[in-house]
C-alpha positions in Angstrom: -116.2 38.0 47.7 -114.1 34.8 47.0 -112.4 36.5 43.8 -109.4 35.0 43.0 -108.3 38.5 41.0 -108.8 40.6 43.5 -107.1 38.2 46.0 -104.3 38.6 43.6 -104.2 42.2 43.0 -104.5 43.0 46.3 -101.5 40.5 47.3 -99.7 42.0 44.6 -100.3 45.6 46.0 -99.2 44.4 49.5 -95.5 43.1 48.1 -95.3 46.3 45.9 -96.0 48.6 49.6 -93.6 45.8 51.3 -90.9 46.0 48.7 -90.8 50.1 49.2 -90.5 49.6 53.1 -86.8 48.7 53.5 -86.1 52.4 51.3 -88.1 54.2 53.4 -88.6 56.3 50.3 -89.4 54.9 46.7 -88.5 58.1 44.9 -85.0 59.3 44.1 -82.9 60.8 46.8 -82.1 64.6 45.5 -78.2 65.5 43.8 -76.5 67.1 47.1 -72.6 68.0 48.1 -70.7 65.7 49.9 -67.9 66.3 51.5 -64.6 64.3 51.9 -62.4 64.2 55.1 -58.8 65.8 53.0 -61.8 68.8 52.3 -62.6 68.2 48.5 -66.5 68.6 47.4 -68.2 66.7 44.9 -71.8 66.7 43.7 -74.2 63.0 43.5 -77.2 61.2 45.0 -77.0 58.7 47.1 -77.7 55.0 45.5 -77.0 52.3 48.2 -74.6 51.6 51.1 -72.5 48.8 50.4 -70.6 47.6 53.3 -67.4 49.8 53.9 -68.6 51.4 50.4 -71.5 53.8 49.2 -73.2 53.9 45.7 -73.5 57.3 44.2 -74.8 58.5 40.7 -73.5 61.5 39.7 -76.1 64.3 37.6 -74.8 62.5 34.4 -75.8 59.1 35.8 -72.7 57.6 36.1 -72.1 55.0 39.0 -69.4 55.2 41.4 -68.5 53.6 44.7 -66.5 55.5 47.6 -65.2 54.1 50.5 -67.1 55.7 54.0 -64.0 56.0 55.1 -62.9 59.3 53.3 -66.5 60.8 53.8 -67.3 63.5 56.4 -68.7 62.7 59.6 -72.1 64.6 58.4 -72.2 62.3 55.3 -72.2 59.5 57.4 -75.1 60.6 59.4 -77.1 61.4 56.3 -76.6 57.8 54.8 -77.8 56.2 58.0 -81.0 58.8 57.9 -81.4 57.7 54.1 -81.2 54.2 53.8 -82.2 50.9 55.8 -79.9 49.7 57.7 -76.7 47.3 56.0 -76.7 44.0 58.3 -74.0 42.5 56.4 -71.2 44.9 57.0 -70.1 46.7 60.3 -73.1 49.7 61.6 -72.2 53.2 60.1 -71.2 54.4 63.9 -68.3 52.0 63.9 -67.3 53.3 60.5 -67.1 57.2 61.7 -63.5 58.5 63.0 -63.4 59.0 66.6 -63.9 62.8 67.1 -62.3 63.6 63.9 -61.0 68.1 63.5 -61.3 68.7 60.4 -60.4 72.7 60.6 -56.9 71.6 61.7 -56.4 67.9 59.7 -57.4 69.3 55.9 -55.3 70.3 53.5 -56.0 74.0 52.5 -55.2 75.1 48.9 -54.9 79.1 49.0 -53.8 79.0 46.1 -57.7 79.7 45.0 -58.3 82.3 47.0 -58.3 85.8 45.0 -56.8 88.9 46.6 -57.6 91.3 43.6 -61.2 90.0 43.1 -62.8 94.4 43.3 -63.6 96.8 45.6 -66.1 97.6 48.5 -66.8 101.3 49.8 -67.7 102.1 53.4 -68.0 105.9 53.5 -64.9 107.4 52.0 -62.8 104.2 52.2 -62.0 101.6 49.6 -61.8 98.1 50.6 -59.8 95.7 48.5 -61.9 92.2 47.9 -60.2 88.7 48.7 -62.6 85.9 47.8 -62.3 82.4 48.5 -64.7 79.8 48.0 -67.0 80.6 50.4 -66.3 84.2 51.9 -65.1 87.7 50.4 -62.7 89.8 52.5 -63.0 93.2 52.5 -59.4 94.6 53.4 -57.0 97.9 53.6 -53.7 97.8 52.2 -51.6 96.6 53.3 -52.8 94.2 55.8 -52.9 90.5 54.0 -56.4 89.2 54.2 -54.9 85.6 53.6 -54.7 84.5 57.6 -58.6 85.8 58.0 -59.4 84.2 54.6 -57.8 80.7 55.4 -59.1 80.6 58.9 -62.8 81.6 57.5 -62.5 78.6 55.5 -61.4 76.3 57.6 -63.9 76.5 59.9 -66.4 76.3 57.3 -64.7 72.9 56.3 -65.2 72.2 60.1 -69.0 72.7 60.7 -69.8 71.5 57.0 -68.0 68.3 57.8 -70.2 67.6 61.2 -73.9 68.9 59.7 -75.2 67.0 56.7 -77.7 70.4 55.9 -74.7 72.6 56.2 -73.5 73.0 52.7 -76.9 74.0 50.6 -77.1 76.6 52.8 -74.4 78.7 51.1 -75.6 77.8 47.2 -75.3 81.1 45.5 -74.1 83.3 48.4 -71.1 84.0 50.2 -70.7 85.4 53.9 -68.8 89.2 53.6 -66.0 90.0 56.3 -64.7 93.6 56.9 -61.1 93.9 57.8 -59.9 97.3 59.3 -56.2 98.2 59.6 -56.7 100.8 63.0 -59.2 102.3 65.4 -60.1 105.0 63.4 -61.3 102.8 60.6 -63.0 100.2 62.9 -65.2 103.5 64.1 -66.3 104.6 60.8 -67.2 101.0 60.1 -69.3 101.4 63.2 -70.8 105.0 62.1 -71.6 103.4 58.9 -73.8 100.8 60.1 -75.5 103.6 62.6 -76.3 105.4 60.1 -77.9 102.4 58.2 -79.7 101.8 60.8 -81.1 105.1 61.2 -82.5 104.9 57.9 -83.9 101.9 58.4 -86.0 103.3 61.1 -84.1 101.8 64.0 -82.8 104.4 65.7 -83.0 102.4 69.2 -80.6 99.6 67.6 -78.5 102.6 66.2 -78.2 104.1 69.3 -77.0 100.9 71.0 -74.4 100.3 68.4 -72.7 103.8 68.4 -72.5 102.7 72.5 -70.7 99.7 72.5 -68.9 99.9 69.0 -65.9 101.5 69.7 -65.4 99.0 72.8 -65.7 95.7 70.9 -63.0 93.6 69.2 -65.7 92.5 66.4 -69.1 94.1 65.3 -71.6 92.7 63.1 -73.1 94.8 60.2 -77.0 93.9 58.9 -76.4 95.3 55.4 -79.7 95.9 53.6 -80.7 93.1 51.0 -80.5 95.1 48.0 -76.9 95.9 48.3 -75.8 92.0 49.9 -77.6 91.0 46.5 -75.6 93.3 44.3 -72.1 91.8 46.3 -73.7 88.0 46.4 -73.1 87.9 49.8 -75.4 87.2 53.4 -76.9 90.3 54.5 -75.1 90.0 57.9 -71.4 91.0 57.6 -68.2 90.4 60.2 -65.9 93.3 61.1 -63.1 92.5 62.5 -60.3 94.5 64.2 -56.8 93.0 61.5 -54.6 94.4 64.3 -53.4 94.2 68.0 -52.0 96.9 70.3 -48.5 96.3 71.3 -47.1 98.0 74.1 -43.9 98.6 76.2 -43.7 99.4 79.4 -41.2 100.9 82.2 -40.3 99.2 85.5 -43.4 101.1 87.6 -45.8 99.9 84.8 -46.3 102.7 82.6 -46.5 102.5 78.8 -43.8 104.4 77.1 -44.6 103.0 73.6 -47.5 101.7 71.8 -47.9 100.5 68.3 -50.6 98.7 66.3 -49.5 96.2 64.4 -51.1 94.1 61.6 -52.2 90.5 62.2 -51.3 88.0 59.8 -51.3 84.7 61.0 -54.3 81.6 60.6 -55.4 80.7 64.2 -56.3 84.3 66.3 -58.5 82.9 69.1 -60.7 86.0 69.3 -61.3 85.7 65.7 -62.0 81.4 65.7 -64.7 82.4 68.6 -66.7 85.0 66.6 -66.4 82.7 63.4 -67.0 79.5 64.8 -69.8 80.9 66.6 -71.1 82.4 63.5 -70.9 79.1 61.3 -72.6 77.6 64.1 -75.4 80.3 64.3 -76.1 80.0 60.5 -76.7 76.2 60.9 -78.9 76.7 63.5 -81.1 79.7 62.2 -79.2 81.9 63.6 -80.5 80.9 67.0 -83.8 81.1 66.4 -86.6 84.3 66.5 -89.3 82.5 68.5 -87.1 82.3 71.3 -83.4 83.1 72.4 -83.8 80.7 75.6 -80.5 78.2 75.2 -79.1 80.4 72.6 -76.4 81.7 74.7 -75.4 78.4 75.9 -75.6 75.9 72.7 -74.2 78.9 70.4 -72.0 80.7 72.5 -70.6 77.3 74.5 -69.8 76.0 70.7 -67.6 79.3 70.0 -65.3 79.0 73.5 -65.4 75.1 72.7 -63.9 75.9 69.1 -61.6 78.7 70.1 -59.8 76.6 73.3 -59.8 73.1 71.3 -58.1 75.0 67.9 -55.8 77.7 69.5 -55.5 75.7 72.8 -56.3 79.1 75.1 -59.1 81.5 75.1 -58.9 85.5 74.8 -62.6 86.4 73.9 -64.7 88.6 76.0 -68.4 89.3 75.7 -69.7 92.7 75.5 -72.4 93.5 77.5 -74.8 97.4 76.9 -76.6 98.2 79.3 -78.9 100.0 76.5 -81.2 102.8 79.4 -78.1 103.8 81.2 -75.9 104.1 78.2 -72.9 102.0 80.2 -70.8 99.3 78.8 -69.2 96.4 80.1 -68.1 93.2 79.5 -67.2 89.8 80.9 -64.5 86.7 80.0 -64.1 83.5 80.7 -60.8 81.7 82.9 -58.2 84.6 82.6 -56.0 81.8 81.9 -53.6 79.7 79.2 -54.5 76.6 80.8 -57.2 74.2 80.1 -60.5 75.6 81.7 -61.6 71.5 82.8 -59.0 72.1 86.2 -60.7 75.4 86.9 -64.5 74.1 86.6 -63.9 71.0 88.7 -61.7 73.2 91.2 -64.7 75.7 90.7 -67.3 73.2 91.6 -66.6 71.8 94.4 -66.6 75.4 95.9 -70.5 75.0 95.3 -72.5 78.1 95.4 -73.3 80.0 92.3 -70.6 76.9 90.9 -73.3 74.6 91.6 -73.7 73.1 87.9 -77.9 73.9 86.9 -78.8 73.5 83.3 -82.3 74.9 83.1 -80.8 78.3 84.9 -78.0 78.0 82.0 -80.8 77.7 79.3 -81.8 81.2 80.4 -78.6 82.8 80.6 -78.7 85.7 78.2 -75.4 86.9 76.5 -75.8 90.5 77.8 -76.3 88.7 81.5 -73.6 86.3 81.5 -71.0 86.3 84.3 -67.4 84.2 84.1 -69.4 81.1 85.5 -72.1 81.1 82.8 -69.8 81.4 80.3 -67.0 78.5 81.4 -70.3 76.0 81.8 -72.1 77.1 78.4 -68.3 76.0 77.4 -68.0 72.5 78.9 -71.7 72.4 78.3 -71.4 72.3 74.6 -68.6 70.3 74.7 -69.9 67.6 76.5 -72.5 67.2 73.8 -70.1 66.9 71.2 -67.7 64.7 73.4 -68.4 61.0 71.1 -69.0 60.2 67.6 -72.9 59.4 68.8 -73.3 62.8 70.7 -72.1 64.6 67.4 -75.0 62.8 65.7 -77.2 63.9 68.5 -75.3 67.8 67.7 -76.0 67.7 64.1 -79.9 66.9 65.1 -80.3 69.1 67.6 -79.3 71.8 65.3 -81.6 70.7 62.7 -84.4 71.2 64.8 -83.1 74.6 66.3 -82.8 75.9 62.5 -86.4 74.2 61.5 -88.0 75.5 64.8 -86.0 78.9 64.4 -85.7 78.3 68.7 -83.3 76.1 70.6 -85.2 72.6 71.8 -86.2 73.0 75.2 -84.1 70.8 78.0 -86.4 67.9 77.6 -86.4 67.7 74.1 -82.3 67.5 74.5 -82.4 65.0 76.8 -85.0 62.8 74.1 -82.6 63.3 71.7 -79.6 62.3 73.5 -81.3 59.1 74.7 -81.9 60.5 78.6 -85.2 59.6 80.3 -85.2 63.1 81.5 -83.8 66.4 82.0 -82.5 65.4 85.6 -80.7 62.3 83.8 -79.3 65.1 81.7 -77.8 67.2 84.1 -76.6 64.0 86.1 -74.6 63.2 83.1 -73.4 66.3 82.4 -72.0 67.0 85.5 -70.4 63.5 85.7 -68.6 64.3 82.6 -67.4 67.0 84.1 -65.9 65.5 87.1 -65.2 62.4 85.6 -63.9 62.3 81.7 -61.0 61.5 80.8 -61.0 63.9 77.7 -62.2 66.5 79.8 -58.8 68.1 80.8 
């Protein structure tokens, strides 16, 4: 019972176990893609943090040191999650930039975009393909796809900068975007999609598309997996009207001239809203198959937040279809170029339906949303990303959404953000709307 060899063996085993504890994991971490704050990417394995630097190992085994200040917000989260605290240096939180805005701040090299990368057929129309690092833009000449292409890439980098698990979702795939030059071409894509749904046995969904499609500014197309595989894209395509209808009116308000003008600019508010929602939806597992509760509040709220943050205004409405009566409707947020924050505060003072209610907001569906729901979803999404610490929590929440295939309950969100319960989360949100200097 007092065997010295046994005691030594036990002590040796315990010592080995204790040596493994600080690193959390004795096995090597995976090689992953890292993103710098200027938009550059490289593959390496995390070795260890070293003060204000981090040591990485590339696929050939070469070690290198990189300044933490040069890495994206999501990379810093990854370091914090996969290495022990570095007590000899400032915390990772202190190293993080203050509410970075990668979509606007990074330098974009559009010379790597390939405007003539093949053809794509929709019924009798032949679209050209503009290929970027993460998108394939199908367009009809004489349109210039570069504006949408740059916007899409900027929003991709924006999402990748904040979410440490976003980049791996895109390995081997790109997202397809179809640009149409006029209403006839837009309706043709809608008919093409409805026909595909009928062929797949989804007649009810096809009917919904035929009702709503002509009224929408942007539609989503679900392509058969085999066809998507052949193109190397995700099955879900985004369709944009690549034009704006310009009208001249006489003194009586009558339209005397109307023409469609093709869009060329990068920062189109509506396109920003839609693509920002698409990017977060992909990061968060497309909202959740298990439950739709909270999808509107988180995903759509985020889309409005990014639209207003990056463009200074919102021009996006939500299409709503009553399938049983075949009626179409829509709703919008505040119709003003000014910040929504003062409008929200003013309406909150009136009370009534404008009394903030998180449980109610989390149950709201896009097809039933009202102006107040859009405004509060925007404010809630902005609140959830209103500080460096909250951005880290937002990343964690979206990862939970991806795994669970549903938005966490309010109780879970409160816990992620360090609040005692739902009431404490709601109070913090309301106080922030009423008092926060950045909510203006």
